[in-house]
N, C-alpha and C positions, 0 to 999 in steps of 0.2 A: 503495498501500501502507499501511495505518493503523501507522505506529511507533508512534502518544502513547504509547498504553500499557503498551507495552516500557518507551519509553525513564522514563515515569513511575517504572515501577517498580523504572528503574535508577538513578534521583534517588535513592528513598525507600531502596535499599536503600543509597545510600555513606553516608543521610542517617545511617541506624539505624549503619553502619560507624562512623562520625564519633561519635556517641550516643555512642558502647560505650566508643571511645578516648579520651571526655571523662575518661567514671565509671574508664578501667585499671582495675578487681580492678574482679568479679558476680558475686556465688551468682545464677546464673537457679531459681526456684519451678519445679519442671520437674514439667509431670502428663502428660508426653506426651501432654496435644492439641498440634493441627494448633498452636498457637500458639507456647507456651512450646517445643517441639518446633523451633519455625521459630530462637524465639530464642534456647537455645540449643546449635542450631548453629554460628546468624549469630553470635554471641559468640565462638566455640569455637576458629571460621576466627578471629578478628579479633584477639582476645587472646591465644590459645594459651592449654595444659592453667592457664600459672599465672597468666592473668589470667582467667579463665572457667572457675567450679564449680557443677553442677545437682546440686538438693539434691529428693528426692521427700520428698514429707510423709506417713508412711502412719500409715494409721488408719482405723477401721471406713468410713469414708464416704468412705473408697477403693477399689474394686474390686478384686481382686485382678487382675486378666487384666491391671491397668492397670499394677498396680505391675509387675509379668514387664518387663509391652511398655514403660517406662522402664528397667529395666536392659539392657532388649535391645536400645532402640536406642541408651545410650550405649555397649554394648560396638562395633556396630556402626559410631558415628560420633569412636571414644578419648575419646566426654566426661570429664572427673573428674567419675565421681557420686558420691553419694553418698546412704544413703537415711534418713531421719531418722525418729525419732518423736515424734509430735503429738496429743494428749490431751485435743481438743476436749470429749469428751463428759464431763472429771468438773467442765468449766463449767455453772451451769444455764442459765444467760443462751443458752446454745448447745443444750441439754436442749427448752430450753420454748421453741424452734422457732417468735421470732416472729419480725416483721417484720427483724429487725436480726440471725438467726441467721446471717448471713456476715461477721457484723462479727466478733461472738465466734472467729468461725471463722477467718480473718485475722490477730483479735488473737495467738489460742495459735499461728499459723502463724511470727509474726514476735518471737514472744517466742523464740520458739527459734532460729530462723535468726538472726537478728539477729546475736544475738551472737557465733556461728558465722562472717558475714560482717565482722562486727566488725576479733575478731580476728586480722583476717589484709585487714584496714584497705581491703574491697571492699563496695559494695551490693547488697541486692539486691533483683535487676529481676525485675516480673512479666509477664508474655505480655496484658496487655490489649493492645487497640488503641481506635481507635478510636469501632467502632460497640458499642464495652462501654457505650462513659461514658452512652450514654438508654437505659438497661436500670436497670433497678434493683438497684444493688449496690454495697450498703455494704460488703461485704469490702474495695476496693479504698480508701475515708475509714478503715479503717482500716489496708489497709499505707503508706497511704501518710501517716497526722501515727506512723508509727513506721521512717516514712523511705527508704522504699520505692520504688523510680526507674521510670516507667512509657516505657521506650527505644520500641517500636513508636509509639504515641502519640507523644510528641517526634515520629518521622520520618512518621507520619501515613499507617499502615499498616489498612487499615481488613480486615474480615476475605477479605474476596476477594484486600483485595494480599498478604496473606499465601498464602493457597491456590497463587495463580500464581505467586511467589517460591519458592515449595518448590520447588512444580512445579520454576521450567525452573534449580534448583540442583540437583537432581537427591533431595530429603529423600522415601522414604515415603511421608511424611507430607501429605504436600500434601491428599488426598483424601480423611483418614482422618475416619470421621462421629465430630458434636460431642457431647461427652462433659459428667459436669457429675459432681461427688458427691455421691454418691449420696440425702446424706438432701434435694434438692434434688427429690427424689420426696415427700417430707412434706409435705401442705398445712399450709401456717401455722397454727401452733399445738392442732397435734398435735402430740407430746412424743416430739425422734424417742432413739432406743433401739437399740446394739446388735442387738440381734433383729429390731427394723424392720426395719433398715437390710442386715441378714444374710437374713430374705427380699426384700427386693428384686431383692441381688445373684445370687442364687438362680436368679430367676424370667426375667430381663434377660441371666442369661448360659447359662439356659436355652433362650430364642427365640432370640440370635446363633446357638446350632448348629440349630438350622435353619432359618437362612439371612439373618434381620434384621439388618440391621447395623445401622442406625441406630434404635434400638427406645429404649421406656419405661415402664418398666412402673410408673403411678400406685399407691400406697400412699391406700386410705380402710377402714383397717382391717380385713376381713376380704375385702371386693372390690378385683382390682386390676384401675385402665385402662388397657389399651396401645397409648401411642400411634405408629405406624410412618408412614414415607411417606405419602402421599394409594397415591402406583401400585399401593404393595404391602396395600393391605385387604383384596380381591379376594383374597390373596392368602392372608389371615390366615383368609376362612372358607373361604377353600377348604379349608385344611388346621386345620380349628376344633378335630374331637376331641387334633390331634399340641398344636396350642396349649393346647387347657385341659388338655389333661394333661399339659406342662409342667412351666403355671405354676399349681393345682393343688397338684402334689409340691410347691413350694416353700411350700406353706402357706400358699396361698390358699384358699375356700371360693366364693370369683363370681369370675367371669371374663367382663368386660367388652371390645367394641373399643369407640376416642371416634373417629367416622364425620368429626372435625375431623385429623385425623390428624395425628405430629410437627411439635410447636412447644417448642423452645427455650425452658426459664425460663415455659411456659403459668399456670403458677404463682405468676407472682410478681402483684402487684397493679400495675391499673391496664392 
């Protein structure tokens, strides 16, 4: 029997717990996704409610369903959790949506959460994993510049490690579909507005109600480009009328299906 995977996971979990213990007091930027949920749960288990807090940044770029999920998870797991409002939309550089949009978003997060952590003698920690380091993620740079730490990276966790260890310690987020801020649906160079984010959110929520859990609606003015997992492409076509009606009800005129399927971050350069 090959136990190397289990042993490796246990070693990484021990390394994560040691890193959190070294930091002493942390504030987890908690978006409700698999990575930040795992980090929040382990931080709570390692440091207790006094040493670990979770904060969710609430803004138009966070889908309402995700905000409600954060609150529900915090209740289930007994996290010391606080929602805070961020206002990245007030930043012209964020709205301009150039290749550094995520930098300005994370800078806003750190401007809001950083002082809260500092007042408690805590460090802001993000659920960045090793696999994230190879993607175009300028937000990581902004967070690091403002003093945030990435304990999952220090402990060597990949995306697969996070999901496997989440499953092993009983977190229901272990198989949660990948999520990202709503602004990631807008091609670089097109202005990010509250109206656009709201339209994307409504369209994706309608498609999830139809049973498409892993879905993206990429925004191109009046056109929606839908991404689902490859084995769901035929289902979208078979349910074409329902899908079209759902997306048009959100405000789109044209509804298209991407035959390459779901790809996280596919609007990123390179």
